[in-house]
C-alpha positions as CSV (number, residue, x, y, z in Angstrom):
1,X,-0.3,0.0,-0.1
2,X,1.5,3.1,-1.2
3,X,1.4,5.9,2.0
4,X,-1.2,8.9,1.9
5,X,0.5,12.3,1.7
6,X,0.0,15.2,3.7
7,X,-1.4,17.7,1.1
8,X,1.2,19.8,0.1
9,X,3.4,17.1,-1.1
10,X,1.2,15.9,-2.8
11,X,0.4,18.5,-4.9
12,X,3.8,19.4,-5.6
13,X,4.5,15.8,-6.8
14,X,1.6,16.2,-9.2
15,X,2.5,19.0,-10.3
16,X,6.2,18.4,-10.9
17,X,4.5,14.7,-12.7
18,X,2.3,17.0,-15.0
19,X,5.6,19.6,-15.9
20,X,8.0,16.3,-17.0
21,X,4.7,14.7,-19.1
22,X,4.8,18.2,-20.6
23,X,7.6,19.0,-21.1
24,X,8.3,15.3,-22.5
25,X,5.2,15.7,-24.5
26,X,6.2,19.6,-26.4
27,X,8.8,18.3,-28.8
28,X,6.5,15.2,-29.8
29,X,3.7,17.1,-30.8
30,X,5.9,19.4,-32.8
31,X,7.5,17.3,-34.5
32,X,5.3,14.0,-35.2
33,X,7.6,12.5,-38.3
34,X,10.9,12.3,-35.7
35,X,8.6,10.5,-33.4
36,X,7.9,8.5,-36.1
37,X,11.4,7.6,-36.4
38,X,12.5,7.4,-32.9
39,X,9.1,4.5,-32.6
40,X,10.4,3.0,-35.7
41,X,13.9,2.5,-34.2
42,X,12.9,0.4,-31.4
43,X,11.8,-1.8,-33.5
44,X,8.9,-3.3,-31.3
45,X,5.8,-2.3,-33.0
46,X,4.4,-3.0,-36.1
47,X,5.3,-1.1,-39.8
48,X,1.0,-0.2,-39.7
49,X,0.7,1.0,-35.8
50,X,3.4,3.6,-35.4
51,X,2.0,6.6,-37.6
52,X,-1.0,6.3,-35.1
53,X,1.6,5.7,-32.4
54,X,3.7,8.6,-33.1
55,X,0.1,11.0,-33.3
56,X,-1.2,9.8,-29.8
57,X,1.0,8.8,-27.3
58,X,2.2,13.0,-27.3
59,X,-0.8,13.9,-26.8
60,X,-2.5,11.4,-23.6
61,X,1.2,12.6,-22.1
62,X,0.3,16.0,-22.7
63,X,-3.5,15.7,-21.4
64,X,-2.8,13.9,-18.7
65,X,0.5,16.1,-17.7
66,X,-2.3,19.4,-18.0
67,X,-4.4,17.4,-15.7
68,X,-2.3,17.0,-12.9
69,X,-1.2,20.4,-13.7
70,X,-4.6,21.4,-13.5
71,X,-5.8,19.3,-10.3
72,X,-8.9,17.2,-12.7
73,X,-9.2,14.0,-12.6
74,X,-5.9,13.3,-11.3
75,X,-6.6,10.1,-10.4
76,X,-7.5,8.6,-13.9
77,X,-4.5,10.7,-15.0
78,X,-2.0,9.4,-12.9
79,X,-3.3,6.2,-13.7
80,X,-2.4,6.5,-17.3
81,X,0.9,7.9,-16.8
82,X,1.4,5.1,-14.9
83,X,0.4,2.6,-17.4
84,X,2.6,4.9,-19.9
85,X,5.7,4.7,-17.9
86,X,5.4,0.6,-17.5
87,X,4.9,0.3,-21.3
88,X,8.4,3.1,-21.7
89,X,10.2,1.2,-19.4
90,X,9.4,-2.4,-20.6
91,X,10.4,-1.3,-24.9
92,X,13.9,0.7,-23.4
93,X,14.3,-2.8,-21.2
94,X,13.9,-4.9,-24.5
95,X,15.8,-3.6,-26.4
96,X,19.2,-3.2,-23.5
97,X,18.8,-7.0,-23.2
98,X,18.8,-7.4,-26.5
99,X,21.5,-5.4,-26.9
100,X,19.7,-3.0,-29.6
101,X,20.7,0.7,-29.2
102,X,17.6,2.8,-29.6
103,X,17.8,7.0,-28.2
104,X,14.6,7.4,-26.6
105,X,13.4,9.8,-27.9
106,X,11.6,10.9,-24.7
107,X,12.2,14.7,-23.9
108,X,13.7,15.7,-27.0
109,X,14.5,14.2,-30.8
110,X,17.3,14.1,-33.3
111,X,19.9,14.4,-30.8
112,X,23.2,14.3,-32.7
113,X,25.2,10.7,-33.3
114,X,26.0,9.0,-30.7
115,X,28.2,5.9,-30.1
116,X,26.3,2.4,-29.4
117,X,27.8,3.2,-26.1
118,X,26.4,5.7,-25.1
119,X,23.1,5.3,-25.9
120,X,23.6,1.8,-23.7
121,X,24.6,3.9,-21.2
122,X,21.4,6.4,-21.8
123,X,19.1,3.9,-21.6
124,X,20.2,2.8,-18.3
125,X,19.5,6.1,-17.4
126,X,16.3,7.0,-19.2
127,X,15.0,3.3,-17.2
128,X,15.7,4.6,-14.1
129,X,14.3,8.6,-14.3
130,X,10.8,5.8,-16.0
131,X,11.2,3.9,-12.5
132,X,11.4,7.8,-10.0
133,X,8.4,8.9,-12.1
134,X,7.0,5.3,-12.3
135,X,7.5,6.5,-8.0
136,X,5.6,10.0,-8.1
137,X,2.5,8.1,-10.1
138,X,2.3,6.5,-7.6
139,X,2.4,8.2,-4.5
140,X,-0.2,10.6,-7.6
141,X,-3.4,8.9,-7.6
142,X,-5.0,10.2,-4.5
143,X,-6.6,7.4,-2.4
144,X,-10.8,7.4,-2.3
145,X,-11.5,8.9,1.1
146,X,-14.3,6.3,2.8
147,X,-16.5,7.7,5.2
148,X,-16.1,6.0,8.6
149,X,-18.8,6.6,11.6
150,X,-17.0,7.9,14.3
151,X,-17.2,6.2,17.5
152,X,-18.4,8.7,19.2
């Protein structure tokens, strides 16, 4: 069970995670073809799915980030972010295990060419970052308040 945070810390956690997802969505929204190329490089998705994923994932990231920042539908946004992060971690992990270096495409697209060793190092760091964000997402899911009768 995830501990319940003080309200101010819960708001700060939601705000931080929301801003991170808005920042991650921006380059993808600005350049869908580059994001499609990054998705294609993962070699995990059928060719027919690359374009729909490249067009929809950034909007989902932006929507969930905005909802967390604004404080609307917090549970749904945090759950969607949790699912997205699990997908990101899995995608990077699969490519790491099969020794297939990819550029994450998470916060920037079209980086300067880098060696395979640099990309593997970045992939490990990206997985750790995403695990940290996953913890933030878990803390951002507000628990439902139960109306328990008073014992007075």
